[in-house]
N, C-alpha and C positions, 0 to 999 in steps of 0.2 A: 504494500500500500504506500502511496506517495507520501502520506503524512509521516509514516515511520521512517522512510528514507530521508526525508527532509530533516526530521528530528535528529537522526544519526549524523547527518552532515553538519548541522548546526553544532551539535555536541562536540564533534571532532574539531571543528574550527575554533570553538570557544576554548577547548582545552589547550589549543596552541597559543592562545592569548595568555594562558596562565591564570585566568580568573575563574573563581568558583561560580556556580549558578547564581548565587546570591549577589555577588559583586558585579557580575555581568548584567543581571537584571536591573540592579541599581543604576549602572552606567547608562542603560538604554531607557530608563524610566518605565520599567515594566514590573509588575508584581512577580515575585520569585516563584510562587506556586503556579501562576499562569505559565511562566517561562518553562518550568519543570514539565508541565503537560505538553508543551510544544516539543521539547527535546525527547520526550518519551513517545511522541507520535500519536498522542491521544487528542490532539486539538487541531482543528482545521482553521488556520489563522488567516486574518485579513491581509490584504496587500500592504496596508499601512504598517502593520506589525512586522511583516516580512522586510519592509524597507528599514525599519528601526533596527532589526537584527543585523541585516546586511551592513548598514552603516556602522553599527557597533563592532562588527567583525572586521571592518575595513575592506569589504569586498562589494562588488556589484551584485544586483539581484541575479543576473545571468550566471555569475561565478558561483553564487550560492546554490543554484539549481543544476550546475554543470554535472552531467553524468547521471542525473536522477531519472528514473523511469525508462532507462534504455532497455531493460530486459522484461518489460511488462508483457510483450506479445510472444514471448518464447515459451 
């Protein structure tokens, strides 16, 4: 499912920043519990929140989604 793939990608990129979920969520002005559900793939988030996350990670939205969903039809 794309939400789980995106959550994993966000988690991977966040860990590269060295920030905890709590510190990263604070940085992007997002509730930590909400952000945790994003990373776990349990939330279908809005484009506005995707942009906040991408900005916080220092990547473009296209970079955030790079490689996701490639194996959906196999």
